[in-house]
N, C-alpha and C positions, 0 to 999 in steps of 0.2 A: 742412508745415505743418498744423494740425490744421481742421478745418472751422472750430471756432469762431475761430479767429485768421484764416480767410479771407473770413468773411461780412462785416466792417466793411469790408475791401478791396473785396469784390464789390460790396456798395453803394454804392463811391464809383466804381468803373466804371461801373454802371447809372446811377447819376445823370448822369454826364457824357455818357451815350450817349444814355440815354432821354427824359430830361426835355426837353432840348434839341429834339430831333425833336417832341415834342408841343407845346412852346412855338409851334414854326414853323407846326405844321400848325393851331392855334387863332388864331394871327394871319393866315394865309391865309384861313382861314375867317371871321374879323371882317372882314376888308378886302374881300373878293369883292363880298358877302357869301354865305358857304354855311352856312347855319345847322346843317346837319347834322354837317358835320365840326369845326366850332366847340365844338359841344356835346358832341362825342365825344371831341375831343381836351382840353378842360376837366374833362370827370368823370375821364378815363382821368388825366391828370397828378395830380386831387387823389387820386385813388384811389391811384396809385403812389407819390406823398408820403408818403400814411399807412402803404401797406408797408415803406416803407422805413424809416420813425420806428418801426412796431411789430414786425418782424421782423429787419431786418438791422442796425439802426443799433445796435452793442453797446457796453459801455463804452469810454471813452478818446478819442485823439485821431481816432481813423477816424469816430465818431459824432458828432464836433463838426463834422469837414470834410462830412459829410451834412447836418447841419442847418444850415448856413450859408447866409445870406438865405432863409431858408424864409417869411418874411414876405414878402421883395421877392416871392417865385415866387407865391404867393397872390394878392398884391395884384394882380401882372400878370395873372393868371388872370381875377380878378376884371373889372379894367377892360377886359381884351380881348372878356369877355362882356357887358359893357354897351355897349361901342363895336359889338359884331356886332347886337346886339338895337337899338340905334340905327340903322344902316346899314339893317339889314334892316325898319325902321320899325316895328317890334313894339313899341319903347317911343320916345318921344319927349319932348320938353322939356316939355310942358304943364305947367300948375300940378297937375293931376290927378295926375301922376305925379314929380312933383319929389319928394316924401317918399320914392320909393325911393332915389335918390342921396344924399339927406340919411342915410336910415338906414345905408348902404354907409358912409359918411362915419364916423357915430356907432359903427358897430360896429368899425372900426378905430380910433376915438378911444378907446373904452373897450379895446381891446386894449392899447393901451400904457399906460393908466392902471392896467391890470391888472399890467401888466410892471414899473411903476414900485412899485406895493405891493409885489410878491413882492422885489422888493429891499431894500425895507425892512421886510417880516416876516422874512427871511433874517437881516438884521441883527441885528435884536432877539432871535434865536433861536441867537446864537453867543455862547456864555459863553466867556470867557478860559481855560476848562480842562474837562476832560470827567473824569468817575467812572464807576467801576464797583462793584458790593458796599459801596456808601456811600448811606445813606438822605440823598438830596438833596431831599426834598419841600418843604424851606423855602424853594427856590429857585424855588417855583410852576411846576414844570415842567407842562407841558400836551402834548395829542398835537400833532401836527404837521399843518398843513395838507395836504390832498389835493395831490400833486406834479404833478398835471396844470394847478393854478392856480400854485404856488409855485415851479416849478423847468423845468416842459415847455414853454417858450414857444412853440416849434414845436409841438407836439402839440398843444397848446389851441388854438392858430390854426386848426389843419387840422381837428381835429373840431368845433370850434364853426362852421367853415365849410361845413360840409355842408349844414346847412338852405339857406343861401344858394344853393351850386351847385345845389339840388335844385330849389330855387325857379324859378331863372335857366332851367333846364332844361325845367320844365314849361313856364314861360312862351313860351320856344322854340316847344315842341310845339304849345302851344293858341292862341299868340299873345295870349295874356289877361296883362296886367300884373299881375293880382290875384296871382298864384303866387309870383311875384317877392316882393312886398310882405310876403307870408306869410313865405317862407323869411327874407328878412332881419330880420323882426322877431323870428322865431325864434332866429336867431344874435344879435343885439341882447340879446334877453333872456338868454340864456345868459352872453355875454361880461360884460352889466352886473351879472347876478345874481352869477356867479363873481368879480366883483371886489368887489362889496359882501361877502359871505361871507367871500375873503379879508382883508379889511380889517379883520373881526373880531379877528384876532389881534393888532391893535394896541391893540385896548381892553384895559384893565385888567384884566380876568377873565382874560384868554388869554396876559397879556405877562408873560415870564420877569421874574426880577431883573437889574437893571442891572450893568454890570463891576463899581462901585464894590461894591454889595451882596454881589456874587458873590463877591468878593475878600473880603471881611469874613467872609464865610460860612466861606470855606476855612480863613481863620485860626483862626475857633472852632473848625472839625470838629478841625484840627490840633491845638489845644490840648486837646479834649477826649479825642481818641483817643490822644494821646501816644505817636506811632510812633517805636520805638528802631531798627529795623534794616529795610533795605528794598533793592531791587532796581532800578537804574537802567537805562534799556534805551532804544537808539534804534537805527533802521535803517529797510531795505526790507521789503516785505510779504513776502519770501519768506525774509525772515530771524527770522521769528517762533519758531522752534522753538529758535533759541539761548537765548531767553528761556524758552520753555514747558519745558525741560528742569530746571529750577531751581524749578519752582513749587513740588513738593511737600517739596524741601528748606527752602525761604524760609517756608514753613507751620509748618515742625516747629520751628524754632528760640523759644527762649525769647525774651519780649518782645512786643510790637506791631508784625507785621509790616506793610509796605505796598510797593507798586510803584510807581515812578514811571516814565511814558514822555513822549515829547516830541512824537510823531505822534499825531495824532487817529484816524487808520485803523486803528492799533495797539493802540487798547482792545477791539476785537472781534478781531484777530488771536491775545490771549492765549485759552490754553485755560481750561476750567472750573477755577475755585479761589475760594476764600472769602476770600484777602488782598485788601484793599482796593486800588484802584488809581486811580491820578491822573495825568492827563495834562496837563502843563502847556506848550504850544508855546514861550509867548513867555519869553526869558531874564530879563526885569523880573520876572517874576511868579514864575519858577522861585526866584529869588534869597529869596523868603519863606520857603522851608524854612531858610534861615538860623538864623530865629526859632523854631523847633518843636524839640522834643525828639529831633529824630530823630539820631543819634549814627553810625549805618553804615550804608554804602550798597555793595552789592555790584554788581560789572560783570561780565555773562557777556561782553562783546564791546566793541570799540573802535569809536569813531564819531564824526565830525567834531563832535557836538554834547555828546561826553564831556568835553570841554575847559570846556564851562560850568557843569557841576554841580560841576567841582574846583574852581572858585573859591572855593566856600564852605569856609571853613577851621574851620567848627565840626564838620563830618561826616568820619568816617574813613573813606578809599575802599579798597576791595580789588579785585584782578582775581581774578575766579574762571575767567574763560575759558569757552567752550563745548564744552570736549573737549580734549584733549592727544595730541599727535602729536608726532614727530621733525622737523616740518615747522620752517622757520624762522618759520614764522607764529603757533608755539607760543611763541616768545620774541622778541616784537616790541619794539622798543626804546621806543614809548610807555608801556610797564609801567613806565617810570621816573616816569611821573607820579602812580603808585598811592603810598598809604600801604603797602600790604603787595600782595604778588603771592601767593595761594594755591593751591597745586599738589596734586597726589594722592601723590607719593611723592618719593623720593630722586632716581629719575631725571630727574625735571624742575627739582630744584633743582641738579641737575650741568647739564644742559642751559644753565639761565641763566647759569651761573659760566663754561661753556665759551664762550658767545656772546658773553660780555664786551660788555654792552651799558649796563652802569652799574645794573643792578639790586644791589643790594648783598646778600650771604647772609642777612643779619639781618631781612632784610625778607620773606624766603621763608618762608612757613608752609606745610607740609604738613597737607592735612587730609581725603586720600584723596577718594572719588569717593560720596559719599552714595546718589547716584542708582541704582548699581549694585545697590541690596538685591534687587529683583525677580529678576537673573539666576542660573539654577539652577546647580548647581556640576556637574561633570563626572562622571556616572554609568558610565562602561564604555563598552565597544563598544555600534555601535547593536543592538537588540534585536531588530529585525525584518530581513526581508531587505534593505529598501530602506537606503540610505545618505544621509541628508539633507546637502547641501552648500549652504552658504549664500555666495552669490558679491554682496559689498557693495562694490564699487570706489568711491572717491572721485571728485570731479571736478578739472576741468583745473587750476584756480586761476587765478591772475593774472598770473604771471612766465612763462608759456610752457614751464616746466621739465617735458620728456618723463616724468619720473620721476612726476610727481604721481597720476596716472591711470593704470590698465593697460586703460582701454577701447580706447583708440585702438590701441594697439601688439599688445596680448596679449588683449584682451575676447573676440576671436571665436575666438581658439585655444582659451582656457581653456574657454571655454562648449562648444564644438564636443568638445574632449577628456571633456567630462563628461556630456554627450549620448550619445556613442559607449557609455559604459556603462549597461546596462539594469538594473543595480542603484542607481543612483543618481535621487535626486529634488532637482532643482535649485530652488531659493529665490532668484532673482533680485531684487535690490534696490539700483538704482543712486541716487547722490546726487541729490536733488533739482535741484540747479544744473547737472548735466551738460549739456554742449551750451552753457551759457550764454556760453562766452568762445569756443571753439574749434570751428567747425562740424563739424569730424572725428569730434569726442568724440560730438556729438549723431546724426550719421548712423551711428558706429558702435553706439551705444545703439540706435539704431532695427533696426540688422541683427540686433542680437543678440536682441532680443524677437521678432523674426521666426524667429529659428533655433528659438526656445524654442517659439512657437508652433505650427510646423511637426512639432516633436519631439513634443508632445503627440498631433497627431493619429496619429501611429503607433504609439501605445500604447493599449491598451485593459486593462479589468478591471473588479472591482466598484465601484461608486460609492455613497457614502452615499444611506440611501432618502430619501424628500421630506418625513420629519419633521426632517432636519439642515438641511435648508434653510428650512424652518418656524422652528426653534430661532434659526436666526442672522438671520432678519427680525426674530424677537420681541424679541431681544437687542439687533438693532439700534436699533429703535424705542426700547426701554427706554433704551438709553445716550443717544441723540438728544434723548431727553424731559429728560435730566439736563443735558447739556453743551452743547445748541444752541438758543439764544435765537430764537424765532419772533417774527418782526416783521412788521407792515403793509408795503406795497410804502412806502407814504408816509412809513414812520417814519424821522425825521432821528435825531442825534445826542443832541438833549435828550429827545426820547421814549425812546429805548433807555436813557439815564441813569434814566428814573421806571422803567422795567419791570424794569432791572438792578440795583435797589437793593440792600437789606440781603439776602443769602443766607438760604435757610432753614437751619437749623441741622442739623448733620449731612450738609450737600450733599457734601462733600469724600469722606468715607468712604463716602457711596453712589458716588459715581462712581467711586471705587476699584474697590468691587466689580463693577459694572456693567462696567467695561473687562475686569476677569479674566474676567467672565462671556461677555463679547463675543468673547474672543480665544479662549476655548475653544471655542465655537460656530463659529467661522471656521475654526478648523483640522481642525474634526469635519465641517465641511460639503465638504471636498475628500476625494477618494482618495489614499490614501498614496503612491501611484505617479504622479501628476500633477505636472508643473513648475510651478513658481507664478511670476508677474512680478508683483512689488509695487511700486508707484509713488507709492500713497497713504500718507497720515499714519498709518494705521491699516491693519493692525498696525504697531505700533513697532518698531523694530530690536532693542530686549531681546525681545520677541516672538518674533521672527525666531531670537535667538541660542538661544532656549529648546527652537526645533524643531530647531536644526541640530546634529549630529553633528561637524561642522567647517568652520570660516571659510576663505572666500579673500577676499582684500581687497587693498589696497595702504597706505604707509606713513599713516597717518590715526588719529584718536582712537577710532574701530572697533576698531581691533586692541586698544588699550589696555583698552578697555572690556572686550572679549570675552575678554582674560585673566582675568578675576575668575571665571572657568569654568572655569579651566584645561583647556579642551578642546584639541585640535590643531587648528592655523589655519597658514594658508601665507599668503606675500608675495609678488606679483609684481615682479621686478626689471626694470623698464622704464627704470632711471637711465641705463644705459650702463655702470654702475661692473662690476667684479669681483664674485662672491658675497663675497668676503672682504672686500673695503672697503664693499661694501652692509650687511654684518653690522654693520663696524665703525663706520661714519657713522652707522647706525639704531639704537639701542638695541632699539627695540620688536620687531624682527626678528629678535633674538637667539635664540630658543627657536621660530622659525619654518621650516617648510619654504620655501624659495626656489623660486620658480617662473620660469623663462625666457619671454622674449615668445614664444616657441614652444609654451609650456605643458608642455616637459619638465619632469619631478618629479610631476605631476598622479597618473599610475599608483601610484607608489612612497607619495604621501601617503594615496589611498585603502586601500591596504594596510595603512599604519599606523594608520587610524581602525579599521579592520576587524580587526584582530590587533593587540591593544595589547602583545604580545610584540614586535612589530616597531616599536613606537613609542620611540623612542631620546631622544626630548625632553623626558617627561613631568617629569622633576625638574628642567630648566632652564625650563619653564613656571611651574612652584611660584616659583623662587626669582626669575624675572623678575616675576612677579605683585607680588609683594612690592615688590620694585625700584622699579617702575611706581606701585603704587596704595597703597604702606605697609601697615602690619600689619593684621593683622585683628581687634586686639585692644589697645586699645579699639575700637569699631566707629567707621568713618567719620563716621557721623550724631553720634557723640558729639564726637569729634574738630572736626568742623565748628563744632557748636555753642558750644564751649568757644572756637575761635577768634572766632566773633563777639563774645561776651561780653569776652574779652581785648581786643578792638578797640575795644568800647565804652567799656571802662575807659580807655583810653586818650585818648579823647574827651572824657572825664569830666575826665580828670587836665589836660588842657590848655585846658578852659573855667576850670579852678580858678586854673591859672596865669596867664591872661589876666585874671581878674577881679582876683586878687590885684598884677598887674604895672599894670593900669592902670585903677585905681577909676572905677565909673560905666558899667563896659560891662557891658551887660546878660545875664546868662544865658537860660537856656532861661524861654521862656514859662509862667508858672505857671498852672496849671489856675483858671479863674475862679471865683469864690464866685457862684452864682446870686442870692445875695442881696445881693452888692456891686453899686456903681455901675458898674465897669466890665463886670462880667458881663452886668448889664442891657442897657449900651449896646452890646456885641458881639451879644448875641442879639436886639436890636432889627434892627440891621443885617443881620442874616441873616434877616429876614422878608420 
């Protein structure tokens, strides 16, 4: 487990051990009374609570467990302090010192009022949708209030209590109640002032549009933008890559593209794009798309919420998937729910028919894989001394099939064979979900990375100069400036909506150029003999393809994509099948070198890569490429765009049929005339 993952767990353990001890010590000090013990325990308790909140309490459930009852803890500390000072006769209940107790009560009273105001502010700052790449200034978006006031209840109380605890400590030391009164006055002023300041977000000047106004604005924007084709996506935080791989393809389609999301957090998971993004969490609001000009939605993944958007009959739906392989998940029976299933080439069409899951052949459309354009074609044997091998195994999947991933049964053997060859440079890029289902896969992945790291310590040679690292740093800074939005820590989704409005013209092209430059700088910053472990999103898999002379993988979409280069590749057979059965059951491995779990075949694979005369599978790779990905002419981008236009035409035909069959059913909402009464009403509602 990583240190980041153990920090919240450690915080819970420390809370359970240290805080009760400090409370017991403070209680004993207050009852005896023993003023030094009481003061030290109170100050230590507050300091420890602040430490937990500032250092150890990370995101998620563990943080909540640390923060639970923090108000009760601090209130108990203050009560014990007062009780101890009363028993030590440093304080008493004479009228002259009564204001101290009143101030303490007022301090906690303003704390709870601030908490109530924070709830109201958060509710007013939650729109029924979230946007990106759209000018939403008409919704009166404003900066978010400070987090310590609006969201961090425990941290606010602890920090505002510091003057009180300090004053009480000085009172205990000097026996003068004056210092306690000063500390309480400062804490009360902070709490009351913070509450009043937070309350200004409820005033009209900072209050955003209400739900009704916001939805009217969304309708108006849809009418003005007139989207025609979009991508629909719903999923967990680790699944965003499934949508991101389609961004450039979506942006290049004819018409007005749009991205429709369902989870609010996903808005920031989508990579840099100029395509307008709308996140609509509620089904009732999602149905407003039925009255828009949207004709086609592309679906790169199935999810539980997919059925909700499929209820809209005026929109045609195409399942594009996020990759193709011979796995059963590539021909899921859920595909029957879509109007069309878009696949790369004839192999996928055959797969659907063999699977016999109810997808009719007429609904399967071959569009190629337009994302594969950046992959460079085969250029012959390695030019230098080193042979670069990319080992990119897939993850273990949900069904427990041992043939899904090679990591568990074959991974270490494959890596050991490759590391034994002094002329091999290994690029290891495991699937990001490796180990998420089967702990054995995670453990094997860790051991493989350790093997590679140790192998690097046994290698040496010339390294790029400091200018290479400087160039990478410069390119990283440039790329981050284009692709990363810098937000204040207190920024909420409405503030991010305002900052991520209409993108600058030409930003998409600038991002593409910056990514290309960064990738070149990345590879140039490492020596050609050094093995690399790549577990980050960047460099992407296609960049690794271009560096590799040969790929070793599993039955996955990685193989299909890599075949566009026609370079040699190998697939590990951990299914338990014979090699003949393995090739017969998985067409993508037909032109591959098959590796056994013991890694037999690695030496022959490397020999064929280094000497094309030994490469007996070159012709089969070229044939299999077309079978898997379709013809090169016309280009995939052209075929994909035409498929979108054809499906949009079918949506138009259906609307016409429905209007003729049932007079009075409205078609797409027309763009309002700004001088018309309707246009004025809608525009007014969005203000």
